[in-house]
C-alpha positions as semicolon CSV with decimal commas, in nm:
position;residue;x (nm);y (nm);z (nm)
1;M;0,000;0,000;0,000
2;A;0,135;0,343;-0,097
3;Q;0,232;0,585;0,177
4;R;-0,064;0,818;0,228
5;K;-0,032;1,187;0,150
6;I;-0,283;1,385;0,356
7;I;-0,348;1,759;0,351
8;H;-0,546;1,930;0,625
9;V;-0,667;2,281;0,544
10;D;-0,811;2,522;0,797
11;C;-0,947;2,867;0,720
12;D;-0,790;3,133;0,943
13;C;-1,045;3,289;1,185
14;F;-1,304;3,200;0,922
15;Y;-1,614;3,404;1,015
16;A;-1,402;3,705;1,107
17;A;-1,201;3,668;0,785
18;V;-1,519;3,684;0,577
19;E;-1,633;3,995;0,765
20;M;-1,295;4,164;0,714
21;R;-1,296;4,071;0,347
22;D;-1,637;4,224;0,292
23;D;-1,581;4,532;0,511
24;P;-1,222;4,661;0,488
25;S;-1,282;4,899;0,781
26;L;-1,279;4,592;1,010
27;R;-0,932;4,476;0,906
28;D;-0,735;4,695;1,145
29;V;-0,949;4,661;1,457
30;P;-0,991;4,382;1,713
31;L;-1,301;4,203;1,582
32;A;-1,533;3,938;1,723
33;V;-1,821;3,766;1,548
34;G;-2,102;3,720;1,801
35;G;-2,084;3,828;2,162
36;Q;-2,342;4,106;2,144
37;G;-2,576;4,176;2,430
38;G;-2,555;4,060;2,788
39;R;-2,544;3,685;2,717
40;G;-2,387;3,670;2,373
41;V;-2,092;3,437;2,317
42;V;-1,799;3,500;2,082
43;T;-1,818;3,265;1,783
44;T;-1,475;3,355;1,651
45;C;-1,243;3,654;1,649
46;N;-0,953;3,790;1,448
47;Y;-0,591;3,776;1,557
48;R;-0,588;4,135;1,683
49;A;-0,859;4,037;1,932
50;R;-0,677;3,715;2,022
51;A;-0,375;3,921;2,123
52;F;-0,590;4,058;2,410
53;G;-0,689;3,707;2,519
54;V;-1,027;3,696;2,343
55;R;-1,121;3,343;2,241
56;S;-1,407;3,150;2,081
57;A;-1,691;3,048;2,318
58;M;-1,601;3,333;2,554
59;P;-1,890;3,546;2,689
60;G;-1,906;3,879;2,510
61;S;-1,893;4,066;2,842
62;E;-1,560;3,902;2,931
63;A;-1,424;3,965;2,581
64;R;-1,506;4,337;2,610
65;R;-1,344;4,349;2,954
66;L;-1,023;4,203;2,813
67;C;-1,040;4,419;2,500
68;P;-1,228;4,749;2,561
69;G;-1,198;4,846;2,194
70;L;-1,346;4,520;2,068
71;V;-1,576;4,554;1,767
72;T;-1,852;4,293;1,745
73;V;-2,071;4,196;1,451
74;P;-2,359;3,946;1,438
75;P;-2,298;3,613;1,261
76;D;-2,422;3,575;0,903
77;M;-2,432;3,199;0,856
78;G;-2,578;3,213;0,506
79;R;-2,282;3,417;0,386
80;Y;-2,032;3,192;0,565
81;R;-2,187;2,880;0,411
82;A;-2,159;3,034;0,064
83;V;-1,789;3,112;0,118
84;S;-1,734;2,761;0,257
85;Q;-1,886;2,614;-0,059
86;Q;-1,640;2,817;-0,268
87;V;-1,347;2,685;-0,067
88;M;-1,467;2,324;-0,075
89;A;-1,523;2,345;-0,452
90;I;-1,159;2,446;-0,498
91;L;-1,045;2,156;-0,279
92;R;-1,258;1,909;-0,476
93;E;-1,098;2,021;-0,801
94;M;-0,777;1,872;-0,662
95;T;-0,934;1,541;-0,551
96;D;-1,271;1,382;-0,481
97;L;-1,128;1,245;-0,155
98;V;-1,228;1,543;0,060
99;E;-1,363;1,504;0,414
100;P;-1,508;1,831;0,548
101;L;-1,493;1,856;0,927
102;S;-1,685;2,183;0,945
103;L;-1,750;2,488;0,728
104;D;-1,387;2,596;0,758
105;E;-1,168;2,284;0,759
106;A;-1,122;1,960;0,569
107;F;-0,891;1,667;0,505
108;L;-0,778;1,574;0,153
109;D;-0,621;1,244;0,051
110;V;-0,394;1,329;-0,244
111;T;-0,201;1,000;-0,247
112;D;-0,300;0,918;-0,605
113;V;-0,312;1,271;-0,746
114;D;-0,061;1,317;-1,029
115;A;-0,084;1,698;-1,049
116;F;0,222;1,899;-0,939
117;K;0,441;1,593;-0,998
118;G;0,259;1,419;-0,714
119;S;0,397;1,665;-0,456
120;A;0,146;1,717;-0,173
121;T;0,346;2,021;-0,063
122;L;0,304;2,188;-0,404
123;M;-0,065;2,092;-0,407
124;A;-0,117;2,255;-0,066
125;R;0,066;2,568;-0,180
126;H;-0,150;2,584;-0,492
127;L;-0,473;2,547;-0,291
128;R;-0,369;2,823;-0,052
129;E;-0,289;3,056;-0,342
130;R;-0,619;2,982;-0,517
131;V;-0,831;3,038;-0,206
132;S;-0,650;3,364;-0,134
133;R;-0,687;3,486;-0,491
134;E;-1,040;3,366;-0,570
135;V;-1,214;3,371;-0,232
136;G;-1,025;3,653;-0,062
137;I;-0,942;3,477;0,266
138;T;-0,638;3,284;0,387
139;I;-0,610;2,917;0,478
140;S;-0,338;2,735;0,668
141;A;-0,239;2,388;0,554
142;G;-0,061;2,090;0,699
143;V;0,087;1,804;0,496
144;A;0,168;1,469;0,657
145;P;0,142;1,091;0,614
146;N;-0,181;1,073;0,817
147;K;-0,479;1,275;0,939
148;F;-0,360;1,318;1,298
149;L;-0,026;1,471;1,198
150;A;-0,172;1,676;0,912
151;K;-0,416;1,845;1,151
152;I;-0,136;1,928;1,393
153;A;0,075;2,058;1,104
154;S;-0,196;2,294;0,978
155;D;-0,193;2,469;1,315
156;W;0,186;2,490;1,334
157;R;0,235;2,812;1,138
158;K;-0,105;2,977;1,167
159;P;-0,222;3,213;1,036
160;D;-0,166;3,187;0,660
161;G;0,095;2,913;0,699
162;L;0,208;2,584;0,550
163;F;0,389;2,314;0,746
164;V;0,503;1,977;0,614
165;I;0,592;1,661;0,807
166;T;0,751;1,405;0,577
167;P;0,757;1,033;0,673
168;P;1,128;1,039;0,770
169;E;1,061;1,339;0,999
170;V;0,772;1,182;1,193
171;A;0,975;1,014;1,469
172;D;1,177;1,326;1,559
173;F;0,873;1,552;1,531
174;V;0,648;1,355;1,766
175;S;0,919;1,284;2,021
176;E;0,930;1,656;2,113
177;L;0,558;1,718;2,070
178;P;0,385;1,841;2,390
179;V;0,104;1,611;2,499
180;E;-0,135;1,908;2,496
181;K;-0,114;1,904;2,116
182;L;-0,277;1,560;2,095
183;F;-0,641;1,541;1,995
184;G;-0,857;1,466;2,297
185;V;-0,598;1,576;2,554
186;G;-0,754;1,861;2,749
187;Q;-0,651;2,018;3,076
188;V;-0,761;1,722;3,290
189;T;-0,586;1,452;3,085
190;A;-0,276;1,670;3,046
191;A;-0,260;1,719;3,425
192;R;-0,285;1,341;3,480
193;L;-0,006;1,282;3,228
194;H;0,212;1,550;3,389
195;A;0,161;1,377;3,726
196;L;0,313;1,066;3,566
197;G;0,612;1,269;3,449
198;V;0,485;1,279;3,090
199;K;0,515;1,613;2,913
200;T;0,601;1,508;2,558
201;C;0,514;1,221;2,325
202;G;0,869;1,097;2,377
203;D;0,795;1,068;2,748
204;M;0,476;0,879;2,665
205;Q;0,666;0,636;2,443
206;A;0,905;0,565;2,730
207;L;0,617;0,510;2,972
208;G;0,482;0,230;2,752
209;A;0,143;0,111;2,634
210;D;0,069;-0,110;2,935
211;V;0,093;0,174;3,187
212;L;-0,110;0,409;2,967
213;I;-0,384;0,149;2,925
214;E;-0,383;0,082;3,299
215;K;-0,420;0,453;3,377
216;F;-0,647;0,563;3,091
217;G;-0,824;0,251;2,964
218;K;-0,895;0,242;2,588
219;Q;-0,785;0,602;2,557
220;G;-0,440;0,493;2,680
221;Y;-0,377;0,279;2,371
222;R;-0,492;0,562;2,143
223;L;-0,255;0,800;2,323
224;F;0,030;0,551;2,276
225;E;-0,041;0,526;1,903
226;M;-0,053;0,903;1,863
227;A;0,270;0,937;2,063
228;H;0,436;0,737;1,783
229;G;0,267;0,942;1,511
230;R;0,049;0,652;1,399
231;D;-0,301;0,697;1,259
232;N;-0,460;0,458;1,008
233;R;-0,789;0,643;0,963
234;A;-0,889;0,695;0,600
235;V;-1,031;1,016;0,460
236;V;-1,407;0,956;0,461
237;V;-1,603;1,094;0,167
238;S;-1,976;1,125;0,224
239;R;-2,049;1,343;-0,078
240;V;-2,112;1,187;-0,419
241;A;-1,960;1,391;-0,701
242;K;-2,245;1,536;-0,906
243;S;-2,032;1,741;-1,142
244;V;-1,677;1,808;-1,256
245;S;-1,559;2,146;-1,377
246;V;-1,253;2,359;-1,436
247;E;-1,234;2,734;-1,427
248;R;-0,967;2,997;-1,455
249;T;-0,947;3,342;-1,300
250;F;-0,733;3,571;-1,512
251;P;-0,481;3,818;-1,366
252;Q;-0,601;4,064;-1,630
253;D;-0,957;4,060;-1,763
254;L;-1,011;3,903;-2,105
255;P;-1,133;4,196;-2,315
256;D;-1,388;4,022;-2,540
257;R;-1,540;3,701;-2,681
258;S;-1,248;3,648;-2,915
259;A;-1,009;3,634;-2,620
260;C;-1,238;3,385;-2,449
261;D;-1,231;3,166;-2,761
262;T;-0,852;3,146;-2,737
263;V;-0,851;3,000;-2,384
264;M;-1,145;2,762;-2,429
265;P;-0,940;2,477;-2,586
266;A;-0,709;2,463;-2,283
267;L;-1,007;2,464;-2,045
268;V;-1,176;2,179;-2,229
269;A;-0,850;1,981;-2,233
270;D;-0,812;2,034;-1,856
271;L;-1,173;1,924;-1,805
272;N;-1,120;1,598;-1,991
273;L;-0,803;1,531;-1,795
274;R;-0,995;1,580;-1,472
275;L;-1,279;1,362;-1,601
276;S;-1,032;1,082;-1,675
277;R;-0,926;1,093;-1,308
278;K;-1,262;1,161;-1,146
279;G;-1,544;1,074;-1,378
280;Q;-1,509;0,697;-1,343
281;H;-1,726;0,657;-1,656
282;K;-2,027;0,824;-1,499
283;P;-2,291;0,912;-1,760
284;I;-2,291;1,282;-1,851
285;H;-2,626;1,459;-1,827
286;K;-2,544;1,826;-1,891
287;L;-2,265;2,054;-2,012
288;F;-2,225;2,406;-1,875
289;V;-2,022;2,724;-1,918
290;K;-1,960;2,975;-1,641
291;I;-1,855;3,338;-1,681
292;R;-1,770;3,602;-1,423
293;Y;-1,746;3,950;-1,571
294;S;-1,523;4,234;-1,456
295;D;-1,809;4,372;-1,243
296;F;-1,811;4,034;-1,057
297;S;-2,156;3,938;-1,189
298;T;-2,155;3,562;-1,250
299;H;-2,361;3,373;-1,509
300;T;-2,392;3,002;-1,591
301;L;-2,565;2,837;-1,885
302;E;-2,619;2,461;-1,912
303;R;-2,778;2,227;-2,163
304;V;-2,870;1,857;-2,158
305;R;-2,622;1,663;-2,374
306;E;-2,652;1,298;-2,273
307;S;-2,500;1,167;-2,597
308;V;-2,160;1,318;-2,510
309;T;-1,903;1,087;-2,353
310;E;-1,589;1,302;-2,396
311;P;-1,679;1,673;-2,427
312;A;-1,510;1,860;-2,710
313;L;-1,460;2,229;-2,778
314;V;-1,743;2,225;-3,032
315;D;-1,984;2,111;-2,761
316;F;-1,918;2,419;-2,546
317;Q;-1,894;2,689;-2,818
318;P;-2,274;2,729;-2,864
319;L;-2,312;2,775;-2,487
320;L;-2,043;3,043;-2,480
321;E;-2,200;3,225;-2,776
322;E;-2,542;3,225;-2,611
323;L;-2,410;3,319;-2,269
324;M;-2,198;3,604;-2,405
325;P;-2,400;3,774;-2,681
326;K;-2,182;4,088;-2,676
327;D;-1,825;4,173;-2,582
328;R;-1,760;4,239;-2,214
329;P;-1,442;4,208;-2,005
330;V;-1,428;3,861;-1,845
331;R;-1,261;3,792;-1,511
332;L;-1,329;3,417;-1,488
333;L;-1,420;3,149;-1,741
334;G;-1,511;2,788;-1,670
335;V;-1,654;2,474;-1,831
336;G;-1,799;2,162;-1,674
337;V;-2,030;1,862;-1,684
338;R;-2,308;1,738;-1,458
339;F;-2,358;1,365;-1,420
340;R;-2,680;1,170;-1,453
341;N;-2,790;1,016;-1,124
342;D;-2,884;0,660;-1,210
343;D;-2,910;0,572;-0,841
344;A;-3,196;0,813;-0,769
345;P;-3,506;0,621;-0,667
346;V;-3,783;0,620;-0,924
347;T;-4,132;0,607;-0,776
348;Q;-4,477;0,653;-0,924
349;L;-4,735;0,815;-0,703
350;R;-5,093;0,696;-0,712
351;L;-5,339;0,950;-0,847
352;F;-5,503;1,034;-0,514
353;D;-5,193;1,009;-0,283
């Protein structure tokens, strides 16, 4: 079995980052999302607020006591979900093996991805650059041979950081790792470990599995495995791919339809390459073209084309012509396919049901 390559990505102070992106006046002030009123609780905060000791799940009254100049805004979950969908769509262009943990973090298994010469480090760098450029927020990423280490790595150089733990580096890295960094080790468990003379994973290795199991039960064996940097959990994908697409945001707007025509062949070629990796011979139901103009208005046009098995440039040209009837500067151009869902249940209702 090939050595796994896992990337963990985590959006930096996600809700606050979206607020700062959309309102530049909030970028240079200590900011908390939530925490209004007498009983409000801080949902998240930016790093300026964290410097004062403000933290998530803290009562707003305490946050304002620690940081008298704290600015608070109410959460806007609909907007955050939309931004999360943008980020996850970018991740899924790299691989279908994406396991979201929440709106703002996810694991990716890129073991079998050939892009970027198979380098998970280069893939993570590319994802960070795309999210920054196209979504307008920063993400931190960790690269490692398993999920446990990748999650620790993503937090290592926050915010806006990238940290890599290669297989040969695992032993040295975990030996010096404080036990507080382990998932599931809170203040109580850490205090019990410290009482046993255990402050690092190296100390835990020396203590041995038998003692850990005696003191902590089943959790003791899990702690022992983590202390050696071992984690065999697979990335779990619960989402069935319903479409595959590629899109490109241009550093300078394409001036007109003719310029769009020149980049379409490369987009279609990239789409077919991605389909060869991801499509797994799923039947195509629709083709679509997506355009974002220089004013950031976004338009998509799709048509049913079930006879197509390998989309060609000629299949997308009529969609582009209809979607773009006159010349306008284009910021983003994309093409894609939607798959037919043969697994959807087919039922016939009785007339009077």
